[in-house]
N, C-alpha and C positions, 0 to 999 in steps of 0.2 A: 801203377804203385799209388796208394792212397796215403796222403800225408796227413798228420794230425792237425786238428783246426787250429791248435796253437801255432804251429809251425807256419802254416798258411797265413795266419792272420798278422796284420800289420797295424800298428798303434796309428789311429786316425789322425792325431794331431801332427803326425810327421809328413803328410801328404796332402795334396789338395783335397778339399773336402767333396767335390763334385756336388755340391747341394744346390738349391734354389738360392741366389744372392750370396752363395758361399757362407751359408748359416752353420752354426757349430751341429756336427752330426750326432746329435744326443744318443740316436738308436744304436749308434756303433761304439759308443766309448763304454769301457770297463773300467772298474775302480783301478785295477793295476796300471792303466795308460797314464794317471795323473802324475805319479811320481817320476816315471821314466821321462814325461815330456817337461817336467819342471825343471829337473836336473840337465837334461840336454838344453834347455832354454837358458838355465844360468849360464852352461858352457858358452852358449852362442853370444849372449850378452857381454860376457868376458872377452870373447873373441873380438866382438864389435869395439869395445872400450880400448883394447890395445891397438887396433887399427887406427882409432882416433888420437890417441896419446903417442904414438910412434910415427905419425905422419910428419915427414920432414917440412912440408909446406908451413908457412907463417899461419897462426890460428885465424880463422875467418868465421863469420856468422854461418857460412854455408857448410864448410867441413868440421866444426866443431858444435855449435848450437843446435843445428838442425840435426844433426847425426845423434847427438845425445838426447834430443827430445823425441822425434818420431819419424824419422826417414823410414820410410817402407821401401819394399822391393816386392816384384810380382810373385815371388814365391813364398813370401812371409817367412824368410828365413831367420831374420832378427826379431821377428813379432812374435816368436814361439810362446815365450814365456808370459806375455801379456794375454795371448789368446787362451793358454791352458788354465792360467790363473784366473781369468775372468769367468770361466765354466765352473770350474772347482768351487771358488768361493761364493758364486751365486748359489750353486746347488747346495752348498754347506748350509745357507739359511733358507732355500725352498724345498729341498728334497734329500735331507741327509739321513744317516744310519751310523751305527756303531763304528763301521770300517772308515766312513768319511771323517768322523770324528776323529778317530786315531790317527788318521793320517794327516788331518791338520795340525794336530800336535807335534807329530813329527816333522812335518815340513815348515811349520811357521818360524821356529829359529833359524832355519837354513834360508829361508827367504829374507827374513830381516837382515840377517849377517850379509846376504848378496846387495841388498839395498844399501847397506851401510857400506859396504866396500866401494861401490859407485860413487856414492857421495862424498866419501871420505879419501877418494883417489886423488893425491896431490898433484900429480901432474895434468891428470884431466882438469881439477880445478884452475890449475895457472894458465891452461889454454882459454878456461870459460873467463877468467879474470881479465885476461889479455884482450879478448874481443868485447869485454863489457867496457874496457877502457879505450880501445881503438877499433872502431868498426866504420862501417860506410853508411851512408844515409839509409835508415830504415823506415819501413811503413810503420805506422801506429801499431799494427799486430805483431811485426817483426820485433819491434821495441818491446812490447809486453812480453813476448816470448823471452827475449833476453833477459830483461829484468827479472821475470820469474825464475828462468833457470839460475842465474847468478843468486839471487836472494834464496832459493831452495837449497842451493849448496851451503851458502851461509847458514841458513837455519838448521841445517842438518848437521852442522858442526865443522865444516870446511875451513874455518879461521883457528879451530882449537890447535894446542899443541897435542904431542903424541899422548900424554897422560889423559887429557881432555877426550880425545877421540875414543881412547880404550874405554872410559868412564861411559862416554855416549853411548857405545856398542851396548855394552852391559845394560844400561838403562832401556833403551829401545827393544833390545831382545827379550828382556823380562816383561815389558809392558805389553808386547806383542802377545805373548805366551799368555799372560792373565788376562787380557781383553778375550782371547779366544776361549779360555777356561769360565770366564764370567758368562759368556753366550751359552756355552754347552751346559752350564749348571741350570741356568734359568729354564732353557728348554725341557730339561730332564725333570725339574721340579714342577713346571707347568704342567707336563703331561702325565705326571705321576698321581695327581689328585682327580678323583671322581666322586660325584655325589650319586650314588645308586639308590634309586626309590623303587619299591615293589609295592607300596600301598598307594593306590591311586588316589585316594582322600588327600595325600600329600601334595597333589599336584594343583590343589586348589588355587584358584585365580589366573592359573597359566594359560594364555592363549592357545589355541590349537597349534598353530606353526611351531612353538616350543615343545609342546608335547609330542608332537610327530618327529621332530628333530631329536628330541631325547630318546624316543622309541628307537629311531634308526641307529642312533649312537650305541644303545643296549645291544642291538641285534648284531652290530658290527664286531662288538667286543664279546659275542656269545653269551649275553646274560639277558635273563628276564627282566621285564619292568621299563624302567627310564633310567638313562645315565646323563647327568649333567658335568660339563667340564668347565676348566678355567679359560677357555678360548673365549672370546668375547660374544659371538654369535649364540653361545650358549648361556655364558654368565650374565650377560646385560638383561635378556628378557626375564630369568629368574630373579633377578633383584628388583626389577621393575615390577613385576606382577604377582609373585608369590605371596600368598597370605600367611605362609609358614614362617613366622618371625624366627624360630630357633633354626631353620634350615639356611634362611637367609644370612644368619649370623655365621654358621659354619662355613657357608660358601665365602663370604666377605673375609673372614679370618684366614682362609686357606689362601685366597689370592693376595692378600696383605700380608703373610707373613711367609711368602715364598723365599727361599734361600737364607733363611735366618735359623733354620732348625739345626739341631745338632746331628749333621750328617755330612756326607762327603759333598752336597751341593750346597754348602754354606757360603755365601759371597762376601760376608762382613770383612774378613782379613783382606780378601782379594781387592775390595774397593779401597780399603785403607792405603793399601801398598800402592795402587794404580795413582791414588791422589799424590801419594809422597813421591812416585816415580816422575809423575809429570812435573811436579814443582821442582825437583832435582834437575831434571832436563832443562827447564826454563832458566833456572838459576846459571846452570853450566854455561847456556848461550847468552848469558849477560842480561836476563830478564828479572824484575823482582818477584814476579810471580808468573803461574801458568798463563792466567788469564791476560796479563801484559803481553806475553809472548803471542798469545792467539790473536787477540784483538788489533795487533798491528796491520793485520792484512783482513780487516772487516770493516764494514760501512760504519759501524758504531764508533770505531777508531781507538777507545779507550775505556777503561772500568768505570770512569766517572759517567760517560754517556749512557752505559748500559744501565746503571742505576738509576740514573736520571729518568730514562724510560720507564723501568719498572716502578719507580716511586710516581711518576706522573699518572701512570695508569693505576696503582692503587689509590691515589687521591682521587681520581674521577670515578672510579668504580667500586671502592669498597662500602660507600655508604649504601648504593643500592644492592649490592650482595647481601649486606647484613639484613635488609629489608626482605630479601627474597627468602632468606634463611629462615626468618621471623614468621614468614607467611606460611612456609611449609610446616614449622613447629606448631603453628596455630591450626593448621589442617589436621595434624597428627592428634592435637589434643581434643578437637571437635569430634573426631571419630573414636578416640580411644579413652577419653576422660582428662580431666585437667591436670593430673598428676603425671601423666604419660612423658617419660624422657626420652627424645629422639636421639638414637644412636646412628653411628656411620652406615650401618646395615638396612637402616629404615629410610634413609635419605632419598634414594631412587623411588621406592616405593609410594611414599607420602607426596613427593614432587609428582609423581605421575597422576595423582588423584587430584592435586590441584590443579594441575595443567588441564585435565578433563573438565574439571568445574569451570574453570575461567575460560576456556577455550573450546572446549568439547573437540579435541584432537588428540591423537596420540600415535605411535609407531605403528600398532597393529590395525588402525583404520587405515593408513596409508599403503600398507604392504601389498594389498590385492592390487594396486596401481603401477607397482614397481617390480614387474616380472623381469627377471634378470635379462633375457633376450631382448625385450623391449627397450630396458636401460641402456643396454649395448648400442642398439639402434639410435637411441636418443642421444647418447655422448657422441657417437660417431657423426651422427646428422648436424650435432651442434659444430663439430669440427669443419663439417663440409660447408655448413652456412657461413661460418666465420671465415673460412680460409680456403674454401673450395677442394679440400682434401677428401679423398674416397679410401674406404677400406675393403679389402675383398680376402676373406679368409681362404687360405691355401693349404690343403690337408697333405700335400707332397712335403711340406716344410716339418723336418723332424720336431718332436717336444720331448721333454724331460719326464711328463706325466700325463696321463690321458685327459686329466682336467685341464690341461693347458691348450688354449687355442692360439694359433698363429695366423696372422693376417700380412699381407702385402698392403702398403700404404702408397697411394698416388696422388701427386700434385695436381694442382688446377689444370695444369697443361697436358696431364696424363703421364708425365715422366715418373718413374720411379722414385720414391722418397725414402722409405725405411721399410724395416720388417718390425712388426710389432707383436710381442707374445703378452697373453692375458691369462693370469692365473688366480682363480677366484677364490677358491674355497679352502677351509683348514683341513689338515691332515696329521697323521703321526709326527712325519719328519720334517714338519714346517715350522719356522718361527712364528709367533704371533704378531699381531700389526699389520701394516701395509708399508710397501716401498717400491720405488722404480729404481731400475738398475740397467746396465747396458752389457750385452755380450759383445757387441763392437761399436766403437764410437764412429766420429764422422772426421774425415780430414780431406786434404786436395793432395794428391801426389802427381809427380811427374810421370807421363806416359812413356817418354824415352829419356832413360837416367843418364844418357850422355849429353842431353841439351838442357839448357837452363830452364827454371821453372817458369811459366808464364800461361796466359789463358789459352794460347794454342799447344800447350803441352801439359794439359791438366787433366786428371781424372778425379771427379767428386765421388769419394768411396761414402757409402751412405751406411747410416746406424742400424744397428739391431737393438732394440729397446724392448724392455719388459716391465710390466708392472705386476706385481703379487700382493694379493689381500687375502683376506679371512673372512669372507662375506657368507651369509646365511646359505646352507647347501639345500639342494632340492631334496625332498622326501619320496616315499613311494606313493603318496598321495597327491603332492602338489610339487609345482616347478620352484625354483628358488625364488623366494618373495623377500625383497629387500626393504630394510626401513630407509626412511629419509636419510639418516646419519650415514648408512652404507652407501646410498646415491652419493652423497657428499664426498665420502671416501675415495669413491671410484673416480668423481671429478677431480679431487685433489691429486691422485697418482697420476691420473691421464694429463693433467697439466704440467707435472713433471716430464711426462713422456714427450708432450708437444715440444718442450724446451730441448729434448734430445733429439725429435724428428726433424724439427726445423733447422738444426745446426747447419751452418754454413760458413765455416771458417777454414782457414789452410792448415791449421796445427791442431792435432787431436787433442793436446794438452790444455788448449783453450775453447774447445768446442762444447757446445750443449750446456750441461750443468755444472761443467768445469768453472764455476763462478765463486766468488766470496760466499761463506755460508750464510750470512744474513740476507742474501739478495736470492740464494736457491729456492727459497719457499713462496717468493712472488708468483711466479706461473702456476703454481700448484693452489695457493690459497685464492687466488685470481678466479679459478675456475669453479670453486665451491659457490661462490656469489650467483651462479645461474640458477642453482638447485631450486630456488623458491619463485624464481620468475615464471608468471603464467604462461608467457609466451613460449618458453622452453617446455614448460610441463604439458602444455598442448600438443606438442610434437612426439611425445612418447607415453605419457601417463594414462593407459587405458586399463580397464578392470580385465585380469587375466582370464575371467570366464565369460564374462557379458560382452566385452570390447568397448563398452561405455566410457567416454573420456571422463577424467578426475571432475568432480561437479565444482563449478564456480564458487560455491559457498565452502566447500573443503579447501579450497586454494585460498580463499579470503582468510579462513581459520588458521591455515598453516603461516600465512604472511604475519596475521596479527600475533600469533604465537611464536615468532620467530625469535624474538628477544627474551622468551622465557628462560629465566635463570642464566642470561648472557653475562651478567656481571659475576655471579658465583663461578661460572666458567673461566672468565677472565683471571679471576682472583688465583683460580686452581693453576692456570698455566703461570702466572706471576710467581706463585709460591714454588713452582719447580725451577723458574730462572733464578730465584733468590737461592735456592738450594745449591743449584749449579754453581753460581758465583762464589757462595760461601766456602766450597771446597777449593775452588781453583783460584781464589785470591789469598790462599794461606801463604804466609812468607816463611813461616818455620815448619818443622816436621810435625805433620798431622798425627796425634797420639790419642785424641779422644774417642771415645765410644761412640760408634756410627749412630746409633739410635737414638740417644739424647742429643747429639749434636744436631740431627736432621730436625727434631722437634724445634730447636731452639732457631734454627737458621731460617725457616720459613714462618715463624709464629706471627709476625706484624700482618701476613697476608692471609692468616687463617680467619675462617668465619665459622668454622664447626670445631668442637671440642676434638683434641687429639687423642687417640688411644696409645698408651704407653708401650705395647708390645707388637707394634706394627712397624713396618718399614718399607720406604718406598725406594731409597739408595740402592739397595741390593738386586733390585730388578729394573733399575733406571738405565736401560740399554744405550740411550742417546748420549748420555755423558760419561758412560764408563766404557761401552765398547762401540759405539756406533759413530764416533767422529763429531759429535757436538759438545764435548767438553769445553766449558767456558763459552757456549754458543746457544744455549737452549733459548735464550732470550731471542733468538733469531725469528721464531714463529711470531711473536708479538710485534717485532720490528717489521717483519714481512705482511703482517696482518693491516699495520699503518699504511704501507704500500699498495696492499691489494684493494683496500677500500678506496684508497685515493685513486687508482688506476680505474675500478669498475665505475667510479663516479663519472670518469670522462666518457666511458661507455653508455651510462644512463642518460648522459647529456645529448648524445649523438644517437641512441638508439642501440640496444644491447646486441644486436646483429649486425650493426654498421660495418660494412666491408672495410671502409677507408680507415676507421678507427683500429679495425683488427690488423689491417695490412701493416699500419703504423706500430702496432704492438709486435706483430710478427719480425718485422724489419728492424727495429730498434731495439727490441729486448730478446725474443725468443731465438732469433737466428744469430746474434752477435756473440753469444757465449760470453766468455771472460777475456775478450779481445780490448775491452775498454773498462775503465772505471765504473762501476754499477750506477753510481749516482749521475755520472755523464749520459749514460745510457737511458737512464729514467727521465731526466729532464729533457732528452731529446724527444721522448715520447710524449710527456704530460705537457711540456713548455715551462715547466718550473720546478721546485722542489716539492715534495709531499709534506702534507701537514696531517695532524691526528685528527683533525676536524671531521673529515669523512667517516672515520671510523667511529667517533662519538655520537655522529649523528645516525649511523647505521644502527648503532645498539641504542638508540634512544636515551643515551646518557647526556645530561647537562655538562657541557664542557667546564671544568675548573680551568684556572689559569695553566695553560700546558705549553710545551714548546712548540 
């Protein structure tokens, strides 16, 4: 008898994966599997919570805190929800479709309600509170877990009365739905626009790589000619090289008016509501503003310190930024006449012309030396040189798209360290930007659940990490040739992945990148420093056709141009930080129109005129949907740290193994087990200062912190 496929088939989440290193079986997962597995995962979570709260034994660290946090078992029974959620929500960003989007809309309120049910469970919190007040002597890591667990419940409303808890549920469920809607709107709006060119004369100025990529995009869409999109590898070269000012304007306006049009993808009211929901949540929990709520668990500590950093940076960089803009305006008038008025869609074009004139270097000159496969070898080689680790592609590891490569990572002693996925290129169902994530974290579990935890009863479960980017695609004529900026993006995300791969802690919630937000960018931004180091470039920067190494003179010009427009770039990031803080330091209901509010909020950091009909907020995923609300300053905070840390490497040699070992042991492997400043000082031997950053950027130090 032949049974139907559906009757024979089983949901892969419910059974052992039987895959290399127990990785997610992407090749066997179907859309209908997610909902079933999530609902069953919620039921199992509820079952586990009932077991904990009904345990007649006195609450202890072992029978309450560990069980709540991340006690595992060999069959992954109670781990189901986290396993299926990590796959679903990661793919929702990397490889989504209409069915996935609809399911996310359906499941989001259910999952938020479930999270609230746990955090607002009074019996459970009573046990946690008891352990917080009465516990055995704990290791520093155990104490951090206990404090995080107790504080996490408090920050999620455990101390509220019944009415307060009801209100919190409403606020979090609505915020979850709106954050999801924000992201879906942005993706749809981004993918909806194309600039279709059929007249070759309108390609004037564009390099061959941009033309070939646009021709490929047109072909994939079944169109003649050339198609440019708002994805960065398409958008950026057009804005930099095209002589067609009107087309640059069209592209710029399309990019900077995303999600403010009169259609279903408009995000203006969503942003307004998210700002108010977060303010209401913070005030319900006893804080004046959402920023006060967030910054309690950040290195910055409070609003005042964030503004001090942003103002110090403005004081140090703004005079130079103004000079940089004046030089570009001068260049534009030199080329176009003294009455020429520089507009935002002109900035990249004339900036590039000035860069060529001053340094004789640009992105296109460098592309032939940054062929993707060689860049991969270079980045992996850097990790080997610093830390002794090796990467081996394994085609038996299932992937969720043919573009994705999967690697096994081995430590210096040959032991298995991690699985590493790399997803390089833009496509229809993929969000813009670049990010690192995990399909499995790292933790240490008991081998024999009947025996106590200890070195002789411990299994180190290794992580499965992923980096997702939107780098230049290969064409029919050429392999993927990257810009220096794209190489830096790869190094950045790879730095995050090292933070995940080197994780070596007992508890998953304290492992890898589970650190305070203004510390999480240190490992990533630190890696970017290597991009222009001659010793590093010499290991992989060879011409893709001739095999010749990048000439010394070209490297010298890269280094000389390193700080070109660096102050302008700094002020741009400071402006984003100011905008973020303006929204999340509101004490009263936010009623203003987003667009004029935005212009005013970041005005003092602006060095270019603002256009009245553009908007950043509605596409600012970091602070609306990406976890950086009241935290965008983290990039500049971490930049102070990364410059300071790299100065230590420069002192001892950029490949110095002893320094790298200290960075791995004191920062990369420790996760969130200790206060980040404690970890940093252990590596550096003292607190960071802004001096290294100012020196790196060639800025004369004003009196700063």
